[in-house]
C-alpha positions in Angstrom: -134.8 78.7 203.0 -133.1 80.6 199.8 -135.5 82.3 197.1 -135.0 82.7 193.3 -133.4 85.9 192.5 -133.7 87.5 189.0 -131.4 90.4 187.4 -133.4 93.5 186.6 -132.0 93.3 183.2 -130.5 90.2 181.6 -128.8 90.2 178.4 -128.5 92.7 175.2 -131.6 91.8 173.0 -131.3 90.0 169.7 -133.3 90.6 167.3 -134.6 88.6 164.0 -136.6 91.5 162.3 -134.3 94.2 160.8 -137.0 96.6 161.9 -137.3 96.1 165.3 -133.2 95.9 165.8 -133.3 99.9 163.9 -136.2 101.0 166.4 -134.3 99.5 169.4 -131.0 101.0 168.4 -133.0 104.6 167.3 -134.7 104.6 170.9 -131.6 103.9 172.7 -130.0 106.7 170.6 -132.6 109.3 171.2 -132.5 108.3 175.2 -128.6 109.0 175.0 -128.7 112.4 173.7 -131.3 113.5 176.7 -128.9 111.8 178.9 -126.0 113.9 177.5 -128.7 116.9 178.1 -129.4 116.5 181.6 -125.8 115.6 182.2 -124.8 119.0 180.7 -122.4 117.8 177.8 -123.7 120.1 175.2 -121.6 122.6 174.0 -123.3 124.7 171.3 -123.7 123.0 168.4 -120.8 120.4 169.2 -121.2 116.4 170.0 -122.8 113.7 168.6 -123.5 110.2 169.0 -124.0 107.8 166.1 -125.6 104.4 165.6 -124.8 102.1 162.6 -127.7 101.0 160.8 -128.5 97.2 161.1 -129.9 96.8 157.7 -127.7 99.2 155.7 -124.3 99.3 157.8 -122.5 102.0 155.6 -124.8 104.4 157.0 -125.7 105.5 160.8 -127.9 107.6 162.8 -127.0 110.5 164.5 -128.3 113.6 165.8 -129.6 116.9 163.9 -127.1 119.8 163.7 -128.4 122.7 166.0 -130.8 120.5 167.9 -129.8 120.9 171.7 -129.5 117.1 173.0 -132.0 117.7 175.9 -134.9 118.1 172.9 -134.0 115.2 170.4 -136.8 112.0 170.2 -136.7 109.4 167.8 -138.3 111.3 164.8 -135.6 113.7 164.6 -133.0 111.3 164.0 -131.3 111.7 160.6 -129.7 108.5 158.8 -126.4 109.4 157.0 -123.7 107.4 154.7 -120.3 107.6 154.7 -120.1 110.4 152.2 -121.7 112.7 154.3 -125.1 112.6 152.3 -128.7 112.4 154.5 -130.7 109.7 153.5 -133.5 110.0 155.9 -134.7 112.9 157.9 -135.3 116.6 157.3 -132.2 118.1 159.1 -128.9 118.7 158.4 -126.0 116.7 159.3 -123.1 118.3 161.4 -119.9 118.2 158.9 -117.5 117.5 162.2 -119.8 114.6 162.8 -119.6 113.0 159.5 -115.8 113.3 159.3 -115.1 111.5 162.7 -118.0 109.2 163.0 -118.0 107.8 159.3 -114.2 106.9 159.5 -114.8 105.4 163.1 -117.6 102.8 161.6 -115.3 102.0 158.7 -112.5 101.3 160.9 -114.5 99.4 163.5 -117.0 97.4 161.6 -118.1 95.6 164.3 -118.2 98.6 166.6 -122.6 99.9 166.5 -122.0 103.4 167.9 -119.5 106.3 168.8 -120.1 109.0 171.3 -118.1 112.0 171.2 -118.6 115.6 173.1 -117.2 118.6 174.4 -117.9 117.8 177.7 -116.1 119.9 180.7 -113.8 117.2 182.7 -113.2 115.6 179.2 -111.9 118.5 177.5 -110.2 120.0 180.7 -108.3 116.6 180.9 -107.6 116.7 176.9 -105.7 119.7 177.5 -103.1 118.0 179.6 -102.2 115.6 176.6 -102.0 112.5 178.4 -104.0 109.5 179.3 -106.1 108.3 182.3 -104.3 106.9 185.6 -105.5 103.7 186.9 -106.5 105.7 190.3 -109.8 104.2 190.8 -112.2 100.9 190.6 -114.0 103.0 187.8 -110.7 104.1 185.9 -109.6 100.5 185.3 -112.3 100.1 182.4 -110.1 102.2 180.6 -106.8 100.5 181.7 -104.8 99.6 178.7 -107.8 100.1 176.8 -107.9 104.1 175.6 -105.8 106.2 173.6 -104.4 109.8 173.0 -104.7 111.5 169.6 -102.1 114.6 170.1 -102.3 116.5 166.9 -105.2 119.0 167.5 -105.4 120.9 163.9 -108.8 122.4 164.7 -112.3 121.8 164.0 -112.5 118.3 161.9 -114.1 119.0 158.9 -111.5 117.1 156.5 -112.3 113.1 156.1 -109.0 112.4 156.4 -108.3 114.1 159.9 -111.3 111.3 160.8 -109.1 108.5 159.4 -106.5 109.5 161.8 -108.8 110.0 165.0 -109.7 106.4 164.2 -106.1 105.2 163.6 -105.0 106.7 166.8 -108.4 105.1 168.4 -107.3 101.5 167.1 -109.0 98.7 168.7 -109.7 100.5 172.2 -113.2 101.7 173.3 -112.4 105.2 174.0 -110.0 108.0 173.0 -108.6 111.6 174.4 -108.6 113.9 171.7 -105.8 116.5 172.8 -107.4 120.0 173.1 -110.6 119.0 171.9 -112.7 116.0 174.4 -113.6 112.6 174.6 -114.4 109.6 172.0 -116.0 106.3 173.2 -116.8 103.5 170.6 -119.0 100.2 171.7 -120.8 97.4 170.4 -124.2 98.6 171.4 -125.1 102.4 171.8 -125.6 101.3 175.6 -121.9 100.6 175.8 -120.9 103.5 173.8 -122.7 105.9 176.0 -122.0 104.4 179.3 -118.1 104.4 178.6 -118.6 108.0 177.6 -120.4 109.3 181.0 -118.0 107.0 183.3 -115.0 108.2 181.1 -116.1 111.8 181.7 -116.5 111.1 185.5 -113.1 109.5 185.6 -111.6 112.4 184.3 -113.0 114.9 187.2 -111.8 112.3 189.8 -108.3 112.3 188.3 -108.5 116.1 188.1 -109.4 116.6 191.4 -107.3 113.7 192.7 -104.0 115.4 191.3 -105.0 118.8 192.3 -105.3 117.8 195.9 -101.8 115.8 196.2 -99.7 112.8 195.1 -101.6 110.2 193.7 -101.6 106.2 194.2 -102.5 104.4 191.4 -103.8 100.5 191.2 -100.9 98.4 190.7 -100.8 97.1 187.2 -101.5 93.5 187.6 -104.7 94.4 189.7 -105.6 97.0 187.2 -105.6 94.4 184.3 -107.9 92.2 186.7 -110.5 94.9 187.2 -110.6 96.1 183.6 -111.7 92.4 183.1 -114.1 93.0 185.6 -115.3 96.4 184.7 -114.5 97.1 181.0 -116.2 94.4 179.1 -118.7 94.8 176.8 -121.5 93.2 178.7 -120.4 95.5 181.6 -120.6 98.7 179.6 -124.3 97.7 178.2 -125.2 96.5 181.8 -124.2 99.8 183.6 -126.3 102.1 181.0 -130.0 100.3 181.6 -130.4 102.1 184.8 -129.8 105.2 182.7 -132.4 104.2 180.4 -134.9 103.1 182.6 -134.9 106.5 184.6 -134.8 108.9 181.4 -137.6 106.9 179.5 -139.4 107.2 182.9 -139.1 110.8 183.1 -139.4 111.6 179.7 -141.2 109.4 177.7 -141.4 111.9 175.0 -138.2 110.7 173.7 -139.8 107.7 171.8 -141.9 110.0 169.8 
């Protein structure tokens, strides 16, 4: 006789209280930085993840400039407006974070979060100036759903450059910034961060496969079908949950 089986996680939470929703997003954001730190996505002071504030959507929460990902807790996060002014928090903001993320948040009002870092495989693949091939099931999450921004002009310190990146991103979940790194977005912090994690690994897989020999991509019809299975917002959110559970259990101080 069969038995009822339930999922460890079900669906993304919904909130009636804006303070609870803000706390939820900030906890996910702090956990995401710890995950980035654990995976070695840091490169000096480069890299940032942002989460739109649920009450004041023209502002977003982001990491303090110069603080290592692995040390960030909820209380360290700062809230910044689209003019780059720190509204809440005791630390300075990375200007590149403001220039890129303010433009992305403005262009994608339904998106809650965006992630960018100079991870080793992401920036290596970005030097090739091309998009990812559908070589694996995981790569299909990005099939016809990521863009290439192919005009590197130095460190992003100009809001107009951020707007150009946002324009190139369009309505895709991710962009490869040529000679720079990866950028991902999501309707939750969870999905945006998962897309970055799996995109970094997808870059690594393609670099390895291309170096080993002639690759055999998944055919377009099957790649599109697989994208529908592994590339949805819900799939991205769900895939993040084990990472969140693990980091929270091992580093509970991130909630401080």
